[in-house]
N, C-alpha and C positions, 0 to 999 in steps of 0.2 A: 420740551424745549419751547421757550417763549417766541412768539412771532415778532419780527422786526417791525416796529412802528414806522409809518410813513406819514407824510403831511401833504395836504392838497395844495397844488400850485396856485389855485385861484383864491380859496377862502381860508387857507392855513389850518383847516381842521385836521386833527391827528386821528389816524385810523390804522388798522392792520389789513384792510381790504386793498384791492388793486384799483379801486375807483372810489372817489369821495362819496360817502353816504349822504352828505348835505347838499352838494351841488352837482355831483356826477362828473366832475373834472378829473383830470389826470393827477396822480400822486407822485411825489418824489421821495426817494430814500434818504436824501441828504437834507437835514433841517437842523435848526438850532433853537434853543430856548423852549420853555414849556409854560403855558398859561392855562389855568383852569378858571373858566368863567362860570360863576354860580348865579349871579343876578345881572345879566347883560344890560338891563334897563338902568341900573345904577352904577355901572362901571365906566369910568372915564377912559380907561385904557381900551376897553372893548369898543367904545364909541370911536376913538381915534383910529383903531384898526379896522373899523367897518364891520365888526362882529355884531350880528343881530339875533344870536341864539346862545344858549348856555352850552358848555362843552369844553373839550380840550383842544388847544390850539398851539401851533408853533409860532414863535416870534419871527423867525426868518426861515424861508424855504429856498433852496437852491433849485434853479431851473435845470 
């Protein structure tokens, strides 16, 4: 059975862990949208979202 993916409440990183592997913050089970960043240096959307690393991110995370 696949694990339910969660999203970090601070940086929006998507993970299956109970704590964010990027910033160590709390994660939420409720999130919407899915963004894969391959080259954050060249991504306008990543810049606008404050993303400074490559990876998988949620567009909206519920507190």
